[in-house]
Steps between C-alpha positions, in 0.01 A plus 500: 500500500222716642248352742133591466204393710127558478301669774129432545517195275289379333188716533614818673238470774742525793470803724733788428676437832568141398633608162726761661633237743559253215684772307729596788567136582584421138729802470674410825552146371666602175227580248618753244157550345143480629197413288177586676151389403239773535177442687279455194184507712583845632571624147174354372320673791657827381696536825777674310652673804535161670680354197725804462587518868576128515743527210663806659543320833656200330729725294613667822564159656708407194746779561730499197373161379312485171118478527286345227121528537305204363151608402365168361374648172285198411266591786465869417301718266679744270390785729652322801825435314527868409426596861775265616743663257420832668524357853829320436645817346391706802621240751869518415522130410758403242297263279146406407467129426221312325453183702611239750444216254257336740173651382301463179746668264831673451641784298328617183625737232201728567585524871863594437397762242247637752765516774744677267234761423396564862795451739733782591856520375628381838319164471635206304286219363533127556299260284457168679308184431421320177798620295575191296710603200790723406265688268265573792791608718626738234151644450457565874831686504401702192176599675684633805588216736847533646485160670337170423392231742511171321650160557400368158737727309802355680409153369429633150835681485691195631338283234576743215 
């Protein structure tokens, strides 16, 4: 079983140095994958270099560990989501992920379709939050998600 932990949880407002420390500490303590929450405030302020450089620093701290970048889509405009697709692609991160599950909304079909249209070939997509049926799960995969973050599906499948 792979171990994953979240860095900068829940709002991504930690300093980059704190996030890098959390990443190295998690990796040293057995984490196989790192999910990082972007600093939404810096994105909204159009501080794109800050966001890009933070992701790059965390990716470097990950070493060979997988890095998923949580952009909290429910808080962003379409323009900001597209910009994050570009930034995540440029950063070298492995995944772009919709949400932490602790804000106002989770994955939507429109967001996954948007990601699929705008991320580079080196970036995979994780739909997370609010996936409540097998039909939804299948639709997210059809739209381009290669991973799903959902605890509800496990219960649905067990009860089938």
